[in-house]
C-alpha positions as CSV (number, residue, x, y, z in Angstrom):
1,M,-14.3,0.1,-19.6
2,K,-17.6,1.9,-19.9
3,N,-18.5,5.4,-18.8
4,V,-15.0,6.3,-17.7
5,H,-14.2,10.0,-17.4
6,G,-11.1,11.9,-16.3
7,P,-7.5,11.0,-15.8
8,V,-6.6,7.6,-14.5
9,T,-3.6,7.2,-12.3
10,A,-2.0,4.4,-10.2
11,A,-3.9,1.7,-12.0
12,K,-3.8,-1.4,-9.9
13,T,-4.3,-5.2,-10.1
14,I,-4.6,-7.4,-7.1
15,Y,-3.7,-11.1,-7.0
16,E,-3.9,-13.4,-4.1
17,D,-3.0,-16.8,-2.8
18,D,-3.5,-18.6,0.5
19,A,-0.7,-16.6,2.2
20,G,-1.3,-13.1,1.0
21,Y,-1.8,-10.5,-1.7
22,L,0.3,-9.2,-4.6
23,I,-0.7,-5.7,-5.6
24,I,0.7,-4.4,-8.9
25,I,0.4,-0.6,-9.5
26,S,1.4,1.4,-12.6
27,L,3.0,4.7,-11.7
28,P,3.8,6.5,-14.9
29,F,5.3,10.0,-14.6
30,V,6.0,9.6,-10.9
31,D,9.1,10.6,-8.9
32,L,10.1,7.1,-7.8
33,Q,12.3,8.4,-5.0
34,R,9.3,10.0,-3.3
35,V,6.8,7.1,-3.4
36,K,5.4,6.2,0.1
37,V,3.5,3.1,1.0
38,S,1.6,2.8,4.3
39,W,-1.3,0.7,5.6
40,R,-4.1,0.6,8.2
41,N,-6.9,-1.6,9.2
42,T,-10.6,-0.8,9.6
43,L,-12.9,-3.1,11.6
44,T,-13.5,-5.3,8.5
45,H,-10.6,-4.9,6.0
46,G,-7.1,-3.6,5.4
47,I,-6.2,-0.6,3.3
48,I,-2.9,0.0,1.5
49,K,-2.2,3.7,0.8
50,V,0.3,4.8,-1.9
51,S,1.3,8.5,-1.9
52,C,3.3,9.8,-4.9
53,M,4.4,13.0,-6.7
54,S,3.2,13.2,-10.3
55,T,5.5,14.8,-12.8
56,S,3.1,14.6,-15.7
57,R,1.6,17.4,-17.8
58,M,4.7,19.6,-17.3
59,P,4.7,22.4,-19.9
60,F,8.0,21.2,-21.3
61,I,9.9,17.9,-21.3
62,K,13.5,17.4,-22.3
63,R,14.6,14.2,-24.1
64,H,18.2,13.9,-25.1
65,D,19.1,17.2,-26.8
66,R,15.5,18.1,-27.6
67,T,12.8,20.1,-25.8
68,F,9.1,19.2,-26.3
69,R,6.2,21.4,-25.5
70,L,2.9,20.1,-24.2
71,T,0.2,20.4,-26.9
72,D,-2.4,17.9,-25.7
73,P,-5.3,19.8,-24.2
74,S,-6.9,16.7,-22.8
75,S,-3.9,14.7,-21.4
76,E,-5.1,11.5,-19.7
77,H,-2.4,11.4,-17.1
78,C,-3.0,12.8,-13.7
79,P,-2.2,16.5,-13.1
80,P,1.2,17.4,-11.6
81,G,1.4,17.4,-7.8
82,E,0.8,15.0,-5.0
83,F,-1.8,12.2,-5.3
84,V,-2.9,9.4,-3.1
85,R,-4.3,6.0,-4.0
86,E,-6.0,3.9,-1.3
87,I,-6.5,0.2,-2.1
88,P,-9.0,-1.8,0.0
89,L,-8.3,-5.5,0.6
90,S,-10.9,-8.1,1.4
91,T,-9.3,-9.0,4.8
92,R,-7.6,-7.2,7.6
93,I,-3.8,-7.0,7.6
94,P,-2.0,-8.7,10.5
95,E,-0.7,-6.2,13.1
96,D,2.8,-7.6,12.8
97,A,2.7,-7.7,9.0
98,N,6.0,-7.4,7.1
99,I,4.8,-5.6,3.9
100,E,7.3,-5.4,1.1
101,A,7.2,-2.9,-1.8
102,Y,9.5,-3.2,-4.9
103,Y,9.9,-1.5,-8.2
104,D,9.7,-4.0,-11.0
105,G,12.9,-3.4,-12.9
106,P,13.5,-0.2,-14.9
107,G,9.8,0.4,-15.5
108,S,7.3,2.3,-13.4
109,V,5.5,-0.7,-11.9
110,L,5.4,-1.0,-8.1
111,E,4.7,-4.5,-6.6
112,I,3.5,-4.7,-3.0
113,M,3.4,-8.0,-1.1
114,V,0.8,-8.1,1.8
115,P,0.4,-11.1,4.1
116,K,-3.1,-12.2,4.9
117,L,-4.5,-12.4,8.4
118,R,-4.6,-16.1,9.5
119,V,-8.0,-17.6,9.2
120,G,-9.6,-19.5,12.1
121,P,-9.0,-19.5,15.8
122,E,-5.5,-18.6,16.8
123,E,-4.1,-19.8,20.1
124,H,-1.6,-17.5,21.9
125,E,0.2,-18.6,25.0
126,V,-0.1,-16.3,28.0
127,R,2.8,-16.2,30.5
128,V,1.6,-17.0,34.1
129,C,3.5,-15.5,37.0
130,L,3.0,-14.7,40.7
131,R,2.5,-11.1,41.7
132,P,5.7,-9.8,43.3
133,H,4.1,-8.9,46.6
134,L,2.6,-12.3,47.1
135,G,4.7,-15.2,48.4
136,G,3.8,-18.9,48.1
137,N,1.9,-18.9,51.4
138,D,0.3,-15.4,51.2
139,L,-2.6,-16.6,49.0
140,M,-5.9,-16.5,50.9
141,L,-9.1,-18.3,49.9
142,T,-12.3,-16.8,51.0
């Protein structure tokens, strides 16, 4: 990486196949119980939004029977508090998408499975019915 400045958080990698995307996100120092994933479409592409609460850069951290004090003046983790990461995709997300988000074992990696919008013309059947106030002989041609 060149010319990178500031803390990096929620680093992501996107994989894809014909059916959808696999988004892998690193979430170190995050309250895993409070992670929220949502999505929306723009006119041209879909966006996955991950909202989290960072617990990094706390002045003190307890590990086992010890207490450690923060001494790093230029910590590279994000500051404590809420942060949001929006991840644009190259295609729109289907309106009826079943998006799945899982933690990968004991680590702090979140995997999000997003289906792709079907490519090409889609045919949808439309139900045809008579209006309730018209009977079979009430149709008039003019």
